[in-house]
C-alpha positions in Angstrom: -63.5 70.5 -49.2 -60.9 69.6 -46.6 -60.9 66.2 -44.8 -62.4 66.2 -41.3 -60.3 64.5 -38.5 -61.8 61.2 -37.3 -61.7 61.9 -33.6 -64.3 59.4 -32.5 -62.3 56.3 -33.6 -59.1 57.5 -31.9 -60.9 58.1 -28.6 -62.3 54.6 -28.8 -58.8 53.2 -29.2 -57.4 55.2 -26.3 -60.1 53.9 -23.8 -58.9 50.6 -22.4 -60.7 48.4 -20.0 -58.1 47.4 -17.3 -59.0 45.1 -14.5 -56.8 45.1 -11.5 -56.3 41.7 -9.8 -55.2 42.3 -6.2 -52.2 40.3 -4.9 -53.2 37.4 -2.8 -51.8 37.5 0.7 -48.8 35.1 1.1 -49.9 31.8 2.3 -47.6 30.8 5.2 -47.7 27.3 6.3 -49.8 26.9 9.4 -46.9 25.3 11.1 -43.2 25.2 10.4 -41.9 21.7 9.7 -38.9 21.5 12.0 -36.1 18.9 11.9 -33.2 18.4 14.3 -29.8 16.9 13.6 -27.7 15.3 16.3 -24.3 13.7 16.2 -21.8 12.3 18.7 -18.1 12.1 18.1 -17.6 8.5 19.1 -19.6 5.4 20.0 -18.5 5.1 23.6 -21.1 4.7 26.4 -20.8 8.3 27.6 -21.2 9.7 24.2 -24.3 7.6 23.5 -25.8 8.9 26.7 -25.2 12.4 25.3 -26.8 11.3 22.0 -30.0 10.2 23.7 -30.1 13.4 25.7 -30.0 15.4 22.5 -32.9 13.4 21.0 -35.0 13.9 24.1 -34.2 17.6 24.2 -35.2 18.3 20.6 -38.4 16.2 20.9 -39.5 18.3 23.9 -38.4 21.6 22.3 -40.2 21.2 19.0 -43.3 19.9 20.9 -43.4 23.0 23.1 -43.7 25.5 20.1 -47.2 26.1 18.9 -46.2 26.9 15.3 -43.7 24.1 15.0 -44.4 20.5 14.0 -41.8 17.7 14.1 -40.7 16.8 10.6 -38.1 14.2 11.7 -35.0 13.6 13.9 -31.8 12.7 12.2 -28.9 11.3 14.2 -25.5 9.8 13.3 -23.7 7.8 16.0 -20.0 7.6 16.2 -19.4 9.0 12.7 -16.8 11.5 11.7 -17.9 15.1 11.4 -15.2 16.0 8.8 -16.9 14.1 5.9 -20.6 14.2 5.0 -20.2 11.1 2.9 -19.8 9.0 6.0 -23.0 10.3 7.7 -26.0 8.7 6.1 -28.6 10.4 8.3 -27.1 13.8 7.5 -27.4 13.1 3.8 -31.0 11.8 4.2 -31.9 15.1 5.9 -30.3 17.1 3.0 -32.2 15.0 0.5 -35.6 15.6 2.3 -34.8 19.3 2.5 -34.5 19.4 -1.3 -37.8 17.6 -1.5 -39.3 20.5 0.4 -40.3 18.4 3.4 -38.5 20.6 5.9 -38.8 24.3 6.7 -36.3 24.7 9.6 -33.3 22.6 10.8 -32.1 22.8 14.4 -28.5 21.9 15.3 -26.8 22.3 18.7 -23.6 23.8 17.3 -21.6 24.2 14.1 -19.2 21.5 15.1 -22.2 19.1 15.2 -23.3 20.1 11.7 -19.8 19.9 10.1 -16.1 20.2 11.0 -15.2 20.9 7.4 -15.5 24.6 6.6 -16.1 23.9 2.9 -18.8 21.3 3.5 -20.5 23.5 6.1 -20.8 26.5 3.8 -21.8 24.5 0.7 -24.7 22.8 2.5 -25.8 26.1 4.3 -25.9 27.9 0.9 -27.8 25.0 -0.7 -30.5 25.1 2.0 -30.6 28.9 2.0 -31.4 28.9 -1.8 -34.3 26.6 -0.9 -35.5 29.1 1.7 -34.6 26.7 4.6 -33.0 28.1 7.6 -30.5 26.4 9.9 -30.5 27.5 13.5 -27.3 26.9 15.5 -28.3 27.2 19.1 -25.0 27.6 20.9 -23.8 30.3 18.5 -27.3 31.8 18.1 -26.9 32.0 14.3 -29.8 31.9 11.8 -28.4 31.2 8.3 -31.2 33.2 6.6 -30.0 36.4 8.3 -27.6 38.7 6.5 -24.6 38.3 8.8 -25.0 34.5 9.2 -22.5 33.4 6.5 -19.7 35.6 7.9 -20.1 34.1 11.3 -20.4 30.6 9.9 -17.1 31.1 8.0 -15.3 32.1 11.1 -16.9 29.6 13.5 -16.7 26.8 10.9 -12.9 27.4 10.5 -12.6 27.2 14.3 -14.5 23.9 14.3 -12.3 22.5 11.5 -9.2 23.7 13.4 -10.4 21.8 16.5 -10.7 18.6 14.5 -7.2 19.1 13.1 -5.9 19.7 16.6 -7.6 16.5 17.9 -6.3 14.6 14.9 -2.7 15.7 15.5 -3.0 14.7 19.2 -4.2 11.3 18.3 -1.4 10.9 15.7 1.2 11.9 18.3 -0.2 9.4 20.8 -0.1 6.6 18.3 3.5 7.4 17.2 4.6 7.4 20.9 3.1 3.9 21.2 5.0 2.9 18.1 8.2 4.1 19.5 7.6 2.0 22.6 7.0 -1.1 20.5 3.3 -1.3 20.9 1.6 -2.6 17.8 -2.0 -2.4 16.7 -2.6 -5.4 14.4 -5.7 -6.1 12.3 -6.4 -9.8 12.4 -9.4 -9.9 10.1 -7.4 -10.4 6.9 -4.1 -11.7 8.5 -3.6 -15.3 7.4 -2.2 -17.9 9.8 -2.4 -15.6 12.9 -5.1 -15.0 15.5 -5.1 -12.8 18.5 -3.7 -14.6 21.5 -4.5 -14.2 25.2 -1.5 -11.9 25.7 -2.8 -9.6 22.9 -0.1 -10.7 20.5 -0.4 -12.8 17.3 -0.7 -16.5 17.9 0.1 -19.0 15.1 -2.6 -21.2 13.6 -0.7 -24.4 12.9 -2.4 -25.7 9.8 -2.4 -22.3 8.1 1.3 -21.7 9.1 2.2 -24.8 7.1 0.6 -23.2 4.0 2.7 -20.1 4.6 5.9 -22.1 4.7 5.0 -23.9 1.5 4.4 -20.5 -0.2 7.8 -19.2 0.8 9.5 -22.5 -0.2 7.8 -22.5 -3.6 8.6 -18.9 -4.2 12.3 -19.2 -3.3 12.3 -22.4 -5.4 11.6 -20.3 -8.5 7.8 -20.7 -8.8 5.9 -17.7 -9.9 3.0 -16.2 -8.0 0.6 -17.6 -10.6 2.0 -21.1 -10.2 1.7 -20.9 -6.4 -2.0 -19.7 -6.7 -2.8 -22.6 -9.0 -1.1 -25.1 -6.7 -3.1 -23.9 -3.7 -6.4 -24.0 -5.5 -5.6 -27.5 -6.9 -5.2 -28.7 -3.3 -8.4 -26.9 -2.3 -6.5 -24.9 0.5 -9.0 -22.5 2.1 -8.2 -18.8 2.2 -8.4 -16.6 5.3 -12.1 -16.1 4.7 -12.7 -19.8 4.0 -13.0 -19.4 0.3 -11.4 -21.6 -2.4 -10.1 -18.9 -4.8 -6.7 -17.4 -4.0 -5.6 -14.0 -5.4 -2.1 -13.2 -6.5 -2.2 -10.0 -4.4 -2.8 -12.1 -1.2 0.1 -14.4 -2.0 2.3 -11.4 -2.6 1.2 -9.9 0.7 2.1 -13.0 2.6 5.6 -13.0 1.0 6.1 -9.3 1.8 4.6 -9.1 5.2 7.2 -8.9 8.0 4.8 -10.3 10.5 5.5 -13.8 9.2 9.1 -13.6 10.5 8.0 -12.2 13.9 8.5 -8.5 13.2 6.1 -5.6 13.0 6.7 -2.6 10.8 4.3 0.3 11.6 3.3 3.5 9.7 3.7 1.9 6.3 0.9 4.4 5.3 -0.7 7.4 6.9 -3.8 9.6 6.6 -2.9 12.8 4.7 -5.3 15.0 6.7 -8.4 14.7 8.8 -10.6 16.2 6.1 -10.0 14.0 3.1 -9.1 10.9 5.2 -7.0 9.8 2.2 -4.4 7.1 2.9 -1.0 7.7 1.5 1.8 5.2 1.2 4.8 6.1 3.3 7.8 6.2 1.0 10.0 8.4 3.3 7.7 11.3 4.2 7.4 10.0 7.8 9.5 7.7 10.0 8.6 4.0 10.2 8.9 1.9 13.4 10.2 -1.7 13.2 9.7 -3.8 16.2 11.8 -7.0 15.9 10.9 -10.3 17.6 7.5 -8.8 18.5 5.9 -12.3 18.4 6.7 -15.9 17.3 7.4 -16.0 13.5 6.3 -18.7 11.1 9.4 -18.4 8.9 12.9 -17.3 9.8 14.1 -13.7 9.2 16.6 -15.0 6.7 13.9 -16.6 4.7 11.8 -13.5 4.7 14.7 -11.3 3.5 15.6 -13.9 0.9 12.0 -13.6 -0.5 12.4 -9.8 -0.5 15.7 -10.1 -2.4 14.1 -12.6 -4.8 11.3 -10.0 -5.6 14.0 -7.4 -6.3 15.9 -9.9 -8.5 12.9 -10.8 -10.5 11.9 -7.1 -10.9 15.3 -6.3 -12.3 15.4 -9.1 -14.8 16.5 -8.1 -18.3 14.5 -8.8 -21.4 15.8 -11.2 -24.1 16.0 -8.3 -26.6 15.2 -4.6 -27.0 12.5 -5.4 -29.5 10.6 -7.5 -27.0 10.9 -5.0 -24.2 12.4 -1.6 -25.2 12.9 -0.6 -21.5 15.3 -3.5 -21.2 13.2 -5.1 -18.4 11.0 -8.1 -18.7 8.4 -10.0 -16.7 9.7 -12.9 -14.6 9.1 -16.4 -16.1 9.3 -19.2 -13.6 8.3 -22.1 -16.0 11.8 -22.7 -17.3 15.1 -22.4 -15.4 17.1 -21.5 -18.5 14.9 -18.4 -19.2 17.2 -15.5 -18.2 20.2 -17.9 -17.8 21.0 -19.1 -21.3 23.1 -16.5 -23.1 24.4 -16.1 -26.6 28.2 -16.2 -26.7 28.3 -14.1 -29.8 26.0 -11.1 -29.1 25.3 -11.5 -25.4 21.5 -11.7 -25.9 19.4 -14.1 -23.9 18.1 -17.2 -25.6 14.3 -17.8 -25.9 12.4 -21.1 -25.9 10.4 -21.9 -29.0 8.2 -24.8 -30.0 8.4 -26.0 -33.6 5.9 -28.2 -35.4 7.1 -30.4 -38.2 5.1 -33.2 -39.8 2.7 -33.2 -36.8 5.5 -33.5 -34.3 6.3 -30.7 -31.8 9.8 -30.0 -30.8 11.2 -27.5 -28.2 14.3 -25.5 -29.2 16.2 -22.6 -27.8 17.2 -19.7 -30.1 19.0 -16.4 -29.7 16.3 -13.7 -29.2 18.3 -11.3 -31.4 18.2 -13.8 -34.3 14.4 -14.2 -33.8 13.7 -10.5 -33.8 16.3 -9.1 -36.2 17.5 -12.0 -38.3 21.2 -12.0 -38.9 21.6 -8.2 -38.7 23.3 -8.2 -35.3 24.0 -11.9 -34.5 25.3 -13.9 -37.4 26.3 -17.4 -36.3 24.3 -18.2 -33.1 23.0 -21.8 -33.2 19.5 -23.1 -32.5 19.7 -25.8 -29.9 17.4 -28.7 -29.2 16.1 -28.7 -25.6 16.8 -32.3 -24.8 20.5 -32.4 -25.7 21.0 -28.9 -24.2 19.6 -30.1 -20.8 21.6 -33.3 -21.0 24.8 -31.3 -21.5 24.1 -29.1 -18.5 23.4 -32.2 -16.3 26.6 -33.7 -17.5 28.5 -30.6 -16.5 27.0 -30.7 -13.0 27.8 -34.4 -12.7 31.4 -33.8 -13.7 31.8 -31.5 -10.6 30.2 -33.9 -8.1 33.5 -35.7 -7.8 34.9 -32.4 -6.6 31.8 -31.7 -4.5 33.7 -30.7 -1.4 35.8 -28.2 -3.4 32.7 -26.7 -5.0 31.0 -26.3 -1.6 34.0 -24.4 -0.2 34.1 -22.2 -3.3 30.4 -21.3 -3.0 30.8 -20.6 0.7 33.8 -18.4 0.2 32.2 -16.4 -2.6 29.1 -15.8 -0.5 31.0 -14.9 2.6 32.5 -12.1 0.6 29.0 -10.7 0.4 28.5 -11.2 4.1 31.7 -9.4 5.1 31.1 -6.4 7.5 31.7 -2.9 6.3 35.3 -1.9 7.2 35.6 0.6 10.0 32.0 0.1 11.2 32.0 -0.1 15.0 28.5 0.9 16.1 25.8 -1.7 16.4 22.1 -1.0 15.9 21.6 -1.0 19.7 24.4 1.5 20.1 22.8 3.8 17.4 19.4 3.6 19.1 20.9 4.3 22.5 22.8 7.4 21.1 19.6 8.6 19.3 17.7 8.5 22.6 20.4 10.5 24.4 20.4 13.1 21.6 16.6 13.4 21.7 16.6 14.0 25.4 19.4 16.5 25.0 17.4 18.3 22.3 14.3 18.5 24.5 16.2 19.8 27.5 17.9 22.4 25.3 14.6 23.4 23.8 13.1 23.9 27.2 16.1 26.0 28.3 15.9 28.2 25.3 12.2 28.6 25.8 12.7 29.8 29.4 15.5 32.3 28.6 14.1 33.3 25.2 17.5 32.8 23.7 16.9 30.4 20.7 19.6 32.2 18.7 22.1 31.7 21.4 21.7 28.0 21.2 21.6 27.7 17.4 25.0 26.0 17.2 24.0 23.4 19.8 20.8 22.7 17.9 22.7 22.3 14.7 25.2 19.9 16.2 22.4 17.7 17.6 20.4 17.6 14.4 23.4 16.9 12.3 24.5 14.0 14.5 21.0 12.6 14.6 20.8 12.7 10.8 24.1 10.9 10.4 23.1 8.2 12.8 19.8 7.6 11.1 21.6 7.3 7.7 24.0 4.8 9.3 21.1 2.8 10.8 19.4 2.6 7.5 22.6 1.4 5.8 23.2 -1.3 8.4 19.6 -2.5 8.2 19.9 -2.7 4.4 23.1 -4.6 4.7 21.5 -7.1 7.2 18.7 -7.8 4.7 21.2 -8.5 2.0 23.3 -10.7 4.3 20.2 -12.7 5.2 19.4 -13.3 1.6 23.0 -14.3 0.8 23.1 -16.6 3.8 19.9 -18.3 2.5 21.5 -18.8 -1.0 24.6 -20.4 0.6 22.5 -22.9 2.5 20.3 -23.8 -0.4 23.2 -24.3 -2.8 25.2 -26.3 -0.3 22.2 -28.4 0.7 21.6 -29.4 -2.9 25.2 -30.3 -3.4 25.6 -32.3 -0.2 22.3 -34.2 -0.6 22.8 -34.7 -4.4 23.6 -38.0 -6.1 27.0 -38.5 -7.6 25.4 -38.0 -11.0 22.6 -35.7 -12.0 20.4 -37.8 -14.2 17.0 -35.9 -14.1 16.3 -32.3 -15.0 14.9 -30.4 -12.0 14.0 -26.7 -12.6 14.4 -25.8 -9.0 17.8 -27.4 -8.5 19.1 -25.7 -11.7 18.0 -22.3 -10.5 19.9 -22.8 -7.2 23.1 -24.1 -8.7 23.5 -22.5 -12.1 24.2 -18.8 -12.6 24.5 -18.6 -16.4 25.0 -20.9 -19.4 26.9 -19.4 -22.3 26.4 -20.9 -25.8 29.9 -20.9 -27.3 29.1 -22.8 -30.4 26.7 -25.4 -31.8 28.5 -28.1 -29.8 30.0 -26.4 -26.8 28.6 -24.6 -23.7 30.2 -22.9 -20.7 28.2 -23.6 -17.5 28.9 -21.0 -14.8 27.9 -22.2 -11.3 27.2 -20.1 -8.3 30.4 -19.5 -6.5 32.4 -18.8 -9.7 33.3 -22.3 -11.0 33.0 -22.7 -14.8 32.8 -25.9 -16.8 33.0 -26.2 -20.6 30.8 -29.0 -21.8 30.2 -30.6 -25.2 26.7 -30.9 -26.6 26.0 -34.2 -28.2 23.7 -33.7 -31.3 22.2 -30.5 -29.9 22.1 -28.3 -33.0 18.8 -28.0 -34.9 19.3 -27.9 -38.6 
């Protein structure tokens, strides 16, 4: 018999019990939680009045809507609109939006929300993803609508352009004030000065004496670390009243032109009004130096001498290539012979070492090449004991004291060679500034003429002549200023060396690191028992060392 199909079981499988669950109607909040954001561009009285008016307006507006309830009011006073990071209330509003505490944000205009196109779009998109609308009243834009982002992009760019235009106008005004010699000085961190009744820096006498000591110590050969330790040992208070000095502050005092009565402006500048990043000015923009702006604490010669000393220390050569492959070394202020004692055989600097023998410590000076490479490059350089070495140098200085007048004349003559004016230079700085002013006025008049007649190309040769002459004059001015700085430093070296000689005893009997730095240029080790002491000004003395070699 054939098998019968099992139809009843298949029918049972095909019959399914499906229960339809109807969609629940969307539960809209009974009332929209509405927040308002306000901002004013500055903290002046008029702007604050506008700020209060905005607060009152939004409070009344939200209260007048039946389906709106006030979530919160957010307001930033006198804060930039180009950076959200500097607007704490704005960031608090965004944070509470992400916490789903707000349904709608009211803002008067796009420029109040953000003057940075990128920031504006980023925050709008972030809130839109959360289902939160921003309503810009002036532009009548709802960010949840389809065409909202296109309008935001265009209007946000306009708002950013407005900020950039305002920024450029402010910069122009500040630079005009700089050209006129008007200086804006920050006194909060300026040591030894306070704001006087005339608006200019006024000297604080007790702090000014500290500044003079810092300059004298630095020019006397002390390192910044040594100056810091000396100030802290004397418990000299800092500008904030603290007891701990920093090397950066001491360096700032030595490099700040305000201490000689000048003001140099636009040392740095803001790259753009969006990032607000400060950039050091190394030639991108002009600087404005106002000389004799106020009473200085140190002379201009002293300030330039400190500047030259920084350059000299920075350019110091290392004792050997192994110690510093670049050829440059850190400045050492502890010993005057560091950087001055030279091997006569290989030309390498000597280095101070401390030997211990039978519990006794002894200071010696050795050729750095011999220390680093043995006798590979330098074969016969002697090791010298510090005591006899110093005694020989003092004897050499004492031997010239009988010819003190001759040495003074030699030093002055050598230094005056550095101070000699540039041959053929006839224009002074005042002449250059006067001519630059004339050319600038001529340029503006020519520009106006070409603008009226539309003939820029017809005046191209005149424009080129003016710009070329202005460029040449600016180069000449920079050269003269650089020469003046060098002359000031050279003049200071003359006076220091001459003062030491004229005030010195007939015989040098005690080793003074500062005096040695001022008088001695180099000391060449000729052999184990002979030195050549080269003084500033060119005089050279060969001197015998008594028992100086270390065996």
